[in-house]
N, C-alpha and C positions, 0 to 999 in steps of 0.2 A: 858725356853725350854718347848715345848708342850709335854704332856704325850703321850706315845707310847703304843698302844695296838696290840699284836700279836695274830693272830687266827691260831691255830695248831690242828692237828688231822688226822685221817685216810682219805683216799680219799672218796669223795662223801658223807661227813657228813653234808654239808651245810655251809662251811666256806665262800665261795664266795658269797652265798646268804646273809649271815649276813654282809659281807663286803659291799655289795651294799645297804643293809638296813641302815647301819650306815652312809655311805657316801652320801646316797640319789642319787646314780648314777647307771649306768649300765656298769661301767668301767671293772668289772670282768666278764669274760665269765661264764655262768651258763648253765649246761646241765646234764642230767641224765647219766653221763659217768665218771667213776673213772679216776683220774689222769689228769683231764683237766688243772688244774693250775700247772705250773711248776716253775715259777719264783716268787720272792717276789714282790708283787704289793702293792705300797704305795698309800694311799688316805687320804684326809683331811675330817674330820667329825666334826659336831657341835652337841654335845650331851648335852641337857638341857642348851643350849647357852654357852657351854664350848668347846673350840677347842681341838681336839685330832688328832693324826696321827694313822691310822689303817694300819696294814700289813696283807695282805692275803698271804697264803703260800701254797705250794704243799702238797699233802697228804703223810703221813709217813706210811709205811706198815711193817717196820722192816726187817732187813737183806737185804736191797736194794743193787743192783749192777747196774753198767752202769748209764744210765740217771736217774734212780730212786734214786740211791745213791747220785747223785748230787742234786736232788730235796730235799732229806731229809736233806742234809747239809745246803741248803738254808733255810729250815724251822728252824733248830736249831740256825742258825745265827740270824734269826728274834727274837727268844726267848731271845738271849743274848742282843739284842738291846732294847728290850721292857721293859717298866715299869710295864705293866700289861699283863699277858698271859692268854688267854681263851682257855682251852682245850675242843674242841668240840667233842662230841660223838653222835652216832645215836641211838635214843630210839627204833626205829623199828627193828634194828638188835640186840639189847641187848649188853651186855658186852662181848667183844671178847678178845682172847689172845693178839691180836695186841694192843688193848686199854691198857691192863695191861703192855705190853712192853713199850709203849709210856709213860705211867705214870711213870715207873721206870726211863726212859731216862730223862724225864722232872725234876724229883726230883734231879737228879745228877747235874743239872744246878744251884741248890740253888736259885731258883726263886719262888715267890709266884704265885701259880697256882690256877685258878678258873675253876672248872668243869662246863661245859654247856651241858646239855642234850637236843639235838635238835630233831625236828620232833615228838613232843609229842601229836600233835593234833589227837583226836580220841582215845587216849589211857588213861588208868587209871594212873595218874601221880604218886600216892603213890606206886603202884606196880612197875612201871618203875624205879623210883628213888631208890627204895630199893636195886635193883641189883647193881646200880652204886656206892652206898655208900661203897661197898667193896674195891673201889680204895683208900679209906682213905683220901679223900680231905675234908677239913672243909667247903668249900664253894661249894654248888651244886645248880644250877639253871636249871629250865625247861623252854624251849621256843619252839616256832614254827616260825623259821626265815622267812619262805616263806610268812606267814600271819601276822607277826609282834606280835604274841601273846607272852607275857612274856618278850619282849625285853625292855619295859619301866621299869619293875621291875629290870631287869638285870642291867640297867644303874643306877637306883637309889640306889639299895642295894649293888652292887658289884663295878661297874666301878668308880663312883664318889667318894665313900669312899676310894677306893684303890688309887685314885689320890689326896687324901686329899682335896676334894672339897665338900662343904656343899650343899646337894641337894636343900635346901631351899633358897640358895643365888643364884641370877642370875647375870651373868657377863654382864655388859652393853657395854663393848668394845669388838667387834669382828673384825676379820680381814677377808676381802674378798680376798681369795687367788686366785680367778680366774682372776681378772683384776689387779694384782699387777705388776706395771711396773718394779719393781726392780728384777723380776725373769729373765729378759733377754730373748733372743730368744729361741724358741723351735726347736730342731733339730731332724727330723725324719730320721732314718736310714733304707732304704728300699732295696729290691733286691729279687732275687729268693731264694729258700731254699738252705741252706748250702753254701752260698758264703762268710760267715765270719762276719755277722752283729753283732751277740752277742759277738764274740771275739773282734771286734772293740770297742763295748760299754765298755767291761771290760778294754780294753787297755786305752781308753780315761778316764775312771774313776780311773784307777790304782788299781782296786780290782776286785775279782771274784764276781761281782754283779748279773749277770744273768747266767743261765745254758748254758754251751757250751758242745756240744756232737757231735761226727761225725755221725750225722744221720739227714737227711732232716726232717723238721717239728718239731724240738725240741722246738722252740718258738711258742706258740699258741696264745698269747695275746699281746697287745701293752702295754709295760711297760714304764711308765713315771718316770724319775729319775732326781731329781734336783741336781745340782752340782755347784761348783765355781772353776774357773780357772783364775789365775792372776787377782784377785779382780773383775772378771766378772761373772755374774750369767748366767747359762744355764739350760735348761731342755732337757735331752736326751730321745728319744723315740725309744726303741728297738721294732721292728715290726716283725710279722710273715712273712715268705717267701711266695711269690705269684707265684703259678704255672699256667699252662695253664688251661683255664676253663674246657676243656674236661677231665682233670686229677683230678679235684676236685670233689670228690664223697661224703665224709663225711660231715654231717651238721656242725660239729665243725670246719672243715677247711673252710667252706663257711663263717662262722661267723668270723674266723680269718682274712680272706681276707677283709671282710667289715671293721674290726677294723683297718687294715692297710690303707685302703683307707680313713677312717675317720682321722687317724693320719696324713696323707698327707695334708688333708684340714686344720687340726688344727695347723700344723707346720708353722714356718717362713722360715726355710731353710731345704731342703731335701738333704740328702747325699745318692746318688745312688751308690750301691756297685755292681761291676761286678767281675766275676771270670776270671782272666787272662788265666787260663789253659783251660777253657771251651769256651772262646770267647764270642761274643755278640750274643744273641739269639733273636728271635722275641718277646718272652715274656719280655725280657729286654726293647725292644723298646716300647712295649705297656705300660709298667709300667712307663717308662720315659715320654711318651707322656701324660699320665694321670697327672703326676706331673707338666708338663709344662702348660697343659690346666687349671690346678687349680691355676696357677699364682704363684707358689712357687719358691723362690730362689733356685738355684741348684748348687751342687758340685758333681763331678763325681770321684769316687774312684775305681781304678782298683786294686783289692786285689790279694794276693798270687803271688806277683811280684818277690819274692825271689827265688833263685835257678833256674831261667829260662835262657836258652841260649840267646845269643844276637840275633840270627836269629829269634827265637820265639818272642822275645820282639818287633823286628821290624815288624813282621807280625801282632801282636796285635795292634801296633800303626797305621799301615796302615788300618786295619779293623775299628778302631775307627774313623779315619779321613773320611773314606768312608761312614760309616753307621750312624754316629752321627753328620752329618753336620747340622741338624736342631737344635742341642743344642750346637752350636759352641760358644755361649756366656758364657758357664759354664767353670770353671777351671777344669782341669783333673789332678789328683794326683795318682801316681803309688806307692802303699803302700804295707806293710806287717803287717796286724793287729796282727798276732801271735808274731812277733818280734819287732813291734813298728816302723818299718822303714817308715819315711816320714809322720807319723801321726801328728807330730807337724805342718807340712806344710798344712795338712788338716784343722787344726784350723784356720790358716791364711786365707785360702780360704773361710771358713765359715764366719769369721768376715767381710771380704771384700764383700761377697754376701749380708749379712744382712744390711750392711751400704748402699749398692747400692739400696736395696729395699726401703730404707727410705730416698733417696736422696731428697734434697730440690729443688723445681722447682718453677719458677715464670712465669706468663703469658708473660711478656715482653721478657724473655730469650727464652722461647719456641717459641714465634712468630718469633724472629730473626733467630733461627735455622731453622724454617720452611721456611722462606723467602730465606735463603742461599741455602737450599736444592733444592727449586723450581727453583731458579736462575741458579743453576748448572745443573739441569736436570728437564726439564718441564714434567708435567704429560701428558700422551697421550690423544688425543682427543677422545671423546665419541660420535660417529656418527657425526652430524652436529654441536654439541656443544663442546666447550672447557672446560675441567675441571679446575676450579679455586679453589685454596686453599688459604684462606684469613688470618686466624689467629689460634693460638692454646693456650690452657690454661690447667693447671693441673686438673686431675680428681680423684686423690687419690694416695695412696701408698700401698705397699705390695700386688702386685707389682706396680711399677710406671704406672699410667694411664694418657694418654695424649688425650685430646679432640681436634680434628681438625675440624674447620668449613670451609665450602666452598660450591661451586655449583657442582652438579653432583658427589658428593663424593661416592655415591653407585656404580658408574661405575668405581671406581678406581681399577686397577688390583692389585692382591696380590703381584706381583713382585715389584710394586711401593711402596706398604706398607712396604715390606721388606727393600727397599731402604731407606724409611723414618726411619724405626727402626734403621738401621745401622747409619744413620746420627745423630739421637738423642742420640744413645748409645755413639758415639765418642764425641759428644759435652758435654754430661753430665758425661762422664767417668763412665758409669755404666757397671759392670761386674758381671756375675753370677746370673742375674735375668732377666726374660722376661719383655718386655715392651708391655703393652696393649694399643691399639688405639681404640678410639671411634670416628667414622666419622659422622658428622652431616651436613645436608644440610640446606642452607638458604631457608626459605619458602617465597613465594610471598603472601603478606597479602591480596591481592585481588583475589587470586586463589579460584575458585568456587563461587565467588560472581557475581551476575548480577545486573547491574544498571537498575532501573525501568524507563521506558520511560514515562515521564509526558508531559503535554501540553506545559509547559514552555520550555522543551528541544526540542520539535518538532518545536516550533516557533523560537527558537534560531538557529536550524539547517536550517530552511527555510531562515532566514535572511542571514546566512552565504553563502548559495548557491547564493542568489541574489547578494551579494557583489562580489562573485567570478566571476559571469557572467559579471557584469559591469566592473570589472577590466580587464577581458579578452578582451572585446570589445575595451577598450581604448588602449590596446597594439596592 
């Protein structure tokens, strides 16, 4: 088991900055705004060639209610999971009553706590640390996480000894977690704010892993969660809700939207969640269009389906058939994330879409399908020339890419490309993933080249003219 490090403390003390410093990523949102992090964010770190798991947590203020209380519970859950707990405090603000309250709360967990005084750059360390020794912790370290000062000493003097690792010994075998094929597909759960994305994540995990609160914008970051289901590995990505561009004013929300769009590009399968009670909005269609353009496999989940009358359910189904015709390749599941209704069928659709995105294709099979489609329905003529489609071959996976060669392919209408997509989808039995076509035209090797007129060519042409004249006289 890899050692686990939890970062806890008040809001805006630099936990996420230190998380990004350890993991060498920008996975955690960082801004000069208290309470930015709300969920437990897990990351992989390689400290002195030794692998660790880092947990970034939301800030604890003491006496929390509402969403803040849920954030504090998430933080304490991270402390219980961790082997090493780093209690982060802010040197510039000094020792506060909230720090003292958190210290008392951490001692109650019977864990070994290491006090880390952050933001000491430009300050007298001896004066600053003297104030924090009052908390009674044996291990106190001073760092500047934003600039990396003191972080190396923290790793050598605190983290490695706490994990029973000799700083002088280097691990030769490390695991690259980014390209590990055993981790299985990444599932990004997207949608507008407050449609039930985090509730669905908790239901799929079987635990209260992310903060759920009846308030739009509760989730601010994209949370990656590795899990196993029926001996299969998955990575769930809980994302922030995406509103209309005109309603996004805060810089933090803009970064949250960027994180969501990055999660879509990073995922293998996208689960798009709609609110059955609010219907399908233009923002739903825009977000869905982005996922399709990114070439991601797609599963549509209509949430909050419970306790709806039959008339309203029929109206929702009619709206889906009318407005989501461009995504008719995706499975639609009517679910209740709160009660777990049909969530199991959602998993079946995810596995089917992921398998379709990796379907095996051969040039011979694709060419046969193309020939059958053309024989059944010829492409329309382009001006004086007839469009000819000659052969096809695979161009890649995730999503399936098919390269079609022929003449005048640039003039092929979009309606005919949709016809080809339907033909290939039926032949390959592909469900839940778009098919991308790349149309290539055959080039004339002599195009743009002019033959030089030499004396030999002129003599040959003159002889040919004489032969033609003598042949005409004989006739």
